C-alpha positions in Angstrom: 78.0 124.3 44.9 79.5 126.9 47.3 83.2 126.6 46.3 84.0 127.9 42.8 87.5 127.4 41.3 88.2 129.8 38.4 91.1 128.6 36.2 93.6 131.2 34.9 96.4 130.5 32.6 98.4 132.6 30.1 96.5 133.3 26.9 93.1 133.5 28.5 90.8 136.4 27.7 90.0 138.8 30.5 86.3 139.6 29.9 84.9 136.2 30.9 87.4 135.8 33.8 86.5 139.3 35.1 82.7 138.6 34.8 83.0 135.5 37.0 84.9 137.4 39.6 82.4 140.3 39.5 79.4 138.0 39.9 80.6 135.3 42.2 83.0 137.0 44.6 80.2 138.6 46.7 76.5 138.6 46.8 75.4 142.1 45.7 71.8 141.4 46.8 72.1 140.3 50.4 69.5 137.7 49.7 71.6 134.5 49.6 73.4 133.0 52.6 75.8 131.5 52.1 77.1 132.9 48.8 79.9 131.4 46.8 83.6 131.2 47.8 85.6 131.9 44.7 89.3 131.1 44.3 91.5 131.6 41.3 93.7 128.7 40.3 96.7 128.7 38.0 100.2 127.4 37.4 101.7 130.6 38.8 101.5 134.3 38.0 99.7 134.6 34.6 99.1 137.3 32.1 95.5 137.7 31.0 95.3 140.4 28.3 97.0 143.5 29.8 96.5 142.3 33.4 98.7 140.2 35.7 97.0 137.8 38.0 98.5 135.9 41.0 96.3 132.8 41.6 95.3 131.7 45.1 96.1 128.1 44.4 97.7 125.8 41.8 95.7 124.1 39.1 95.5 120.9 41.2 93.1 122.8 43.5 90.4 122.6 40.8 89.7 119.0 41.9 88.7 120.3 45.4 86.1 122.7 44.2 82.3 122.1 43.9 82.2 124.1 40.6 85.0 124.7 38.2 84.9 127.6 35.6 87.3 127.7 32.6 87.1 131.1 30.8 87.8 131.8 27.2 91.2 131.0 25.6 92.5 133.3 22.9 94.3 130.8 20.6 91.8 128.1 19.6 94.2 126.8 16.9 96.8 125.7 19.4 96.3 122.8 21.8 95.2 124.0 25.2 97.9 123.8 28.0 98.3 120.2 29.0 98.4 121.0 32.7 95.1 122.8 32.4 93.5 119.9 30.5 94.7 117.4 33.1 93.5 119.5 35.9 90.0 119.8 34.3 89.9 116.1 33.7 90.8 115.4 37.3 88.2 117.9 38.6 85.5 116.3 36.5 86.5 112.8 37.8 86.2 114.2 41.3 82.6 115.2 40.7 82.9 118.9 40.3 80.3 120.8 38.3 82.1 121.9 35.2 81.4 125.3 33.4 83.1 126.6 30.3 82.8 130.2 29.0 83.1 130.9 25.3 86.2 129.2 23.8 86.9 127.5 27.2 84.8 124.7 25.6 87.9 123.8 23.6 89.7 122.9 26.9 86.7 120.8 28.0 86.7 119.0 24.6 90.4 118.3 24.8 89.9 116.8 28.2 87.2 114.5 26.8 84.4 115.6 29.2 82.2 116.9 26.3 82.2 113.6 24.5 78.6 112.6 23.7 77.2 115.9 25.2 75.7 119.0 23.7 78.0 122.1 24.0 78.5 125.5 22.5 81.1 128.2 22.1 81.3 131.6 20.4 79.5 131.4 17.1 82.7 132.3 15.2 84.3 129.1 16.6 81.5 126.5 16.5 82.5 125.0 13.2 86.1 124.6 14.4 85.0 123.0 17.6 82.7 120.5 15.8 85.4 119.7 13.2 88.2 119.1 15.7 86.1 117.2 18.3 83.4 115.2 16.3 82.2 113.4 19.5 80.9 116.7 20.8 77.4 117.7 19.7 78.0 121.4 19.0 74.9 123.6 19.0 75.8 126.9 17.3 72.5 128.7 18.1 72.1 128.6 21.9 73.4 131.1 24.5 74.4 128.3 26.8 73.9 124.5 27.3 73.2 122.8 30.7 73.9 119.1 30.7 73.5 118.9 34.5 77.1 118.7 35.7 78.7 120.0 32.5 77.7 123.4 31.2 79.0 125.7 28.4 78.2 129.2 27.3 78.5 130.9 23.9 80.7 133.9 23.5 81.3 137.0 25.6 78.1 138.3 27.2 76.6 134.8 27.1 79.0 134.0 30.0 76.9 136.4 32.1 73.7 134.6 31.0 75.2 131.3 32.2 76.4 132.8 35.5 72.8 134.0 36.1 71.5 130.5 35.1 73.9 129.0 37.8 72.6 131.4 40.4 69.0 130.6 39.4 69.8 126.9 39.8 71.5 127.3 43.2 69.5 130.1 44.8 66.3 130.6 42.8 64.9 133.0 40.4 64.4 135.9 42.9 68.1 136.1 43.7 69.1 135.7 40.0 66.8 138.5 39.0 68.2 140.7 41.8 71.8 140.0 40.6 70.7 140.8 37.0 69.3 144.1 38.1 72.6 145.0 39.8 74.5 144.1 36.7 71.9 146.1 34.6 71.3 143.1 32.3 68.1 141.1 31.7 67.7 138.1 34.0 67.0 135.8 31.0 67.5 136.5 27.3 65.1 134.6 25.0 66.6 133.0 22.0 70.1 132.0 21.1 73.3 133.5 19.7 72.1 133.0 16.1 70.5 136.4 16.5 73.9 138.0 16.9 75.7 136.5 14.0 74.5 138.9 11.4 72.1 141.5 12.9 71.6 142.6 16.5 68.2 143.0 18.1 66.7 146.3 16.9 66.6 148.8 19.7 64.7 151.6 18.0 61.5 152.7 19.6 59.7 152.5 16.2 60.6 148.8 15.8 57.5 146.8 15.2 58.1 144.7 18.3 59.2 147.5 20.6 55.9 147.6 22.5 54.8 144.1 21.9 57.0 142.3 24.5 56.0 144.5 27.5 52.4 144.2 26.4 52.6 140.4 26.3 54.5 140.2 29.7 51.7 142.1 31.3 49.2 139.5 30.0 50.9 136.2 30.7 47.9 135.1 32.8 45.8 135.2 29.6 45.7 132.4 26.9 47.7 134.5 24.4 48.3 133.0 21.0 50.5 133.9 18.2 47.4 135.2 16.4 46.8 137.5 19.4 50.4 138.9 19.2 50.1 139.3 15.5 46.8 141.2 15.8 48.4 143.5 18.4 51.0 144.7 16.0 48.8 144.5 12.9 50.8 141.8 11.2 50.0 138.4 9.7 51.1 135.5 11.9 53.7 134.5 9.3 55.2 138.1 9.2 55.2 138.2 13.0 57.1 134.9 13.4 59.7 136.2 10.9 60.2 139.5 12.7 60.0 137.9 16.1 62.6 135.2 15.4 65.0 137.6 13.8 64.8 140.0 16.8 64.9 137.5 19.7 66.2 134.2 18.3 63.0 132.4 19.4 59.6 131.9 18.0 56.7 133.7 19.7 55.5 130.4 21.1 58.9 129.6 22.5 59.3 133.0 24.0 55.8 132.9 25.7 56.6 129.5 27.1 59.8 130.7 28.7 58.2 133.8 30.2 55.4 131.7 31.7 57.9 129.4 33.4 59.8 132.4 34.7 56.5 133.9 36.1 55.7 130.6 37.7 59.1 130.5 39.4 58.7 133.9 40.8 55.2 133.1 42.2 56.4 129.8 43.7 59.3 131.6 45.5 57.4 134.7 46.7 53.8 133.6 47.3 51.8 131.0 49.1 49.5 130.6 46.1 48.4 127.1 45.3 49.8 125.3 42.3 46.4 125.8 40.6 46.6 129.5 41.2 50.2 129.7 40.0 49.2 127.8 36.9 46.4 130.2 36.2 48.5 133.4 36.9 51.3 132.2 34.7 49.0 131.3 31.8 49.5 127.6 32.1 45.8 127.0 32.7 45.9 123.9 34.9 48.2 122.4 37.5 48.7 119.4 35.4 49.9 121.5 32.5 52.2 123.5 34.8 53.7 120.5 36.4 54.5 118.9 33.0 56.1 122.0 31.4 57.8 123.1 34.6 59.4 119.7 35.3 60.5 119.4 31.6 62.1 123.0 31.7 63.4 123.4 35.2 64.2 119.8 36.0 62.1 119.4 39.2 58.3 119.6 39.9 56.9 122.9 41.1 56.4 121.7 44.7 60.0 120.7 45.0 61.1 124.0 43.5 59.0 125.9 46.0 60.5 123.9 49.0 64.0 124.7 47.7 63.7 128.4 46.9 60.8 129.7 49.0 61.6 133.1 50.4 60.7 134.1 53.9 
């Protein structure tokens, strides 16, 4: 997926477009070779917010790319530009991996490539997307959706989450984590965008969960339970689940499962530990349990993942 075509037309929002350029133009880590070759495609000089952009190619070039990214559009009430919709449809038919950021999902929906698939967009527009395109299964709670060859992110910063997910798919967890560090963002945010609809994640040091997450991360090799977490912060399990879900968008069990998979990925990439040892170090217990959960979450068995992303 080395060639990325980034669509740019009048009326797009600059944040998501700039994020794609910042992340995919060059490898800030020096760990991945080759990196991506990003080109901007548009119908001609376009205005994006207060910026003027001169595309490298026309919209017809989208069909020649391995991956196509459509950033957010500003006016979701109007029909997307017909030339963009046709170019997206042609790129999908040509076999490109299709990625929408934020309200770029409206373009994908108009092109028909989300029919029958899960998708998301900014939480403020999920109801409109579902109402206008009833064949699309809109999930208002997630940060991004990966259908394999068609992916969609929620609003704004969730585009960065999806970018890191793409890097993780293409180059492995080590590279994605290194890029995240350069961007000064977490490599993976637990939970979904539901946590941002009404209240943000509390950042105060005196928040009940402030010390719990690092404590749990340091003990992933142990058979931690929700009761263990509740005991650590002197809460009932019911109270913990309520606070935890409000703060992260995920239940404690979901969060632990995600962190264990991430730990397993790092060990598979950077060590020669046996699958049994990786299972034990990540808290999965047995190789059988690791293989089952890893394949379900990542999409490939641990052995295949190691062969693909092994460093050194």
